[in-house]
N, C-alpha and C positions, 0 to 999 in steps of 0.2 A: 567300486574303487578300493574298500578294505581289502575285499577277497583278491583282487588282482596284486595288489602289494604282497599279502601274505603269502600268495601261492607263487610269485617272483622269488621272494627270498628263499622259500622252502628250495625250490627248484634250482636255484644257483647253489645253495649249500650242496644239494645232490650231485651237481656238476662238478664243484670243487672235490667232493670225497672221491667221486669216480675219477678225477685227474691224478689225485696223490695216491691213491692205491698202489699204483705199479711201482712207487718207490718205497713200499714197505714190503716185510716179508710176507710170501704167499704160502709156502710148502715147504717144510724141513730146512728153514731158514734162507730159501733162495727168493730174490726180489722179483717182483712180477713183472719188471721192465727185462727181465732175462728169459723170458718166455716169448718167442717169434710169433708172428700172427700166423705164419705157416704151420706152426707147430698144432695148432687149434683146429687144423683140417687134416694134417698127413701123421700128427702124433708128436708126443712130447719126446725132445732130444735134450741133450746136454749142452748143446751151442748157445753161445751167448750173443743174441744179435745185436744190431744198434738200437738206439734209442727210437727212431721213427719206423724200423722194422719191428718193434716189438709190440706187445698188447695195449701198449700206452696210445698207438696210432689209432685204433677204433674209439678209445675213451675220450681222445682230444676232439676228435671228429663229434662224437655225441656231445661233448660239453659245446661246441661251436653251435650245434643246432640247438641247444637249451637256450643260450643267450640270446640267439635271433629271435628264437620263440618268445622269450621274455619281452624283448624289446618291440617286437610286433603284437603283443599280446595274442598270439597263435597258440592254442591250447594242443592241437594236434602235433605240432613240431615238438614240444615238450616232451608230449607223451611219447614221441618216436624216439627221443634222446634216451628216455628211462629203457625202453623197450632193448635199445642195442646195448646198453650197459648191462643188463641181465642177460639178455642172451650171449655175448660172450662170456660171462662170467659163469654161466651155467655150462657153455661149450668148454671151457677151459677144465672146470671140473669132471666133466666127463671123460677129457683126455687125460687129465691126470690119473683119474681112477683106474682107467685102461694100463696107463703106465705103470702105476705102483702095485696095482692089484687090489686094492681099495683106499678108500679115504680115511684117515684118521683123525681126530682132535684131542690134542694132548696138551698140556700145561707147561712141558718141559722143552718147548721149542720144535716139536716135532709135529707132522702131520698140518692140519689147515690152521693159518695164521690171520694176524689183523687187516693184512691185506686183501683178503678175501671177502672178509667181512666189510671193508670199507667200499670196496666195489659193489658188493649187493646192496648195502647200505645205500649208496650213491644213486645206484636205479631206483629204488624204492622212493628215495625223496623225489626224485625225477615225477615218477608216477603220482605222487600225492601232489607235488606243486601243479600239476596240469589239472588234476582234479581240483585243487581249492582255486585255481584262476576262473574268473566269470567269463572271460573271453573278450574280444572286441566287440564282434557282432551282438551279443546278448547284451553288452551294456548299452551299444547304439539302438537296439530295438526297444529298450526299456525307457530311453530318453524321449524316441517317439510316440511311445504309449502315454507318456506323461503329458504331453504338448497336447492343449485342446484342439481339437478339430474343427475348423470354421466351418465345414460343409455340413456339420451336426445342428447349424443354425439357420433354418430356412427363414423365410420371409413370411409375413402375416399372411395366413390363408383367408380365402375370401369370407366374407360375414363377419370379419373381426370388426373391433372398434375404428379401425382405419383402412377400409376396404379397397378405397380406390387412390392410392398414394404412389408415386413412384417410389421403390426403397433406397436409392443412392440420396435422394434430396429430402424425401418426404413432401413432394410438391402435389397439389392435387392433380388427378389424373383427367384423360380427356373426358370422362362422363360428366365431370363436374364443372367443367371450364364452360365459361359463357361466350357468346358469339361476340367478334369484335365489331361487326355492322350495326349501326344505329337501328331503332325501331323506325320505319318509315312513316311518314305523314299519311293519315286518310283523309281524303275529303269528305266532309258530312254528308254532302249532297249526292256526290258519285258512290262513294264506298270504295273499296279497295280493289286495284285494277285487277282485271280478270287474267288469270293465269299467274298472279303473284301472290303468295301467303301473306296474311297480314303480321306474322311472327318476324323474328330475326332473318336478316338476308342470308341464304345461304348458297346462293347460285354464284357463278364464276365472278372473279375479281374484276377489277376494271381494266381494259386493255384486252381481255379473252374475248374470241369470236363470239358473235350474237346468233342464235338460231331464230330466223324470221317466224316459225310456225310456233314460238312460245312469246314472240315479241308483244306486249301489251298494246291494245287498240286505244284510240281516241276515243273518247266518252264526252258529252255535253251534258250540263244541268237540264232538268226538264223544260224549265220556262225558256232555253236558249235552243232548243231544237228547230229547225226550219219547218217541219212538217207538223208542229204542234197546232191543232186547231184554234186552241185558246190563246195564242200568240197575239198581243194587242195589236203589233203593227202589221198583222198578215191580212191582205186584201181578202174582202168576202166573195163568195163565188159569183154573186150577182153584179159585181163590179162597183158596188155603192161603199 
């Protein structure tokens, strides 16, 4: 956040310096806005173009790009504005050197003056501001990196202190739940019914279709069987 604020201030100062530079003397007492954009490509002339046709136009465009880049916190846009300002300044110096034969710097008002220094300084400040800004994407990635990742918190592994519980509610799992069916009563004389275990009921619920092959058969106590020879009321074979 601090880097974005500092970089934005430096970039805005650079954009302001670039826009104000054409209103100052550039060479031999001639204002920068008296140099046309066409002069930068065809050669320096003595004509005085309008404000929107002068070198001020590319500097205004670069300042708009810088402002948009600062608002959006988009570093490449601010850097592009600095490249444009420096590019047009260097191109002017090349054309002026061709027209004058050489570029001179003197303190008596001749040669290169403060307007050129302001344009070059504005371009450098724009590039410096873009370098200082942390950018929108980098700050967002840093915020996501600081946020804890819930996927890195797995559930308890098998064999832990609570191996068979459901993670959402911590309730006992299927392996520790008991059967809802009551323990069947076993006749002490007959024993458990054939085909039916003595443990908890695990068969189909009531109302489900029954399989006749697995149905229990009726059994009788030993003393109640009709073919028991020791039955008291059974007639003897001799009829007595």
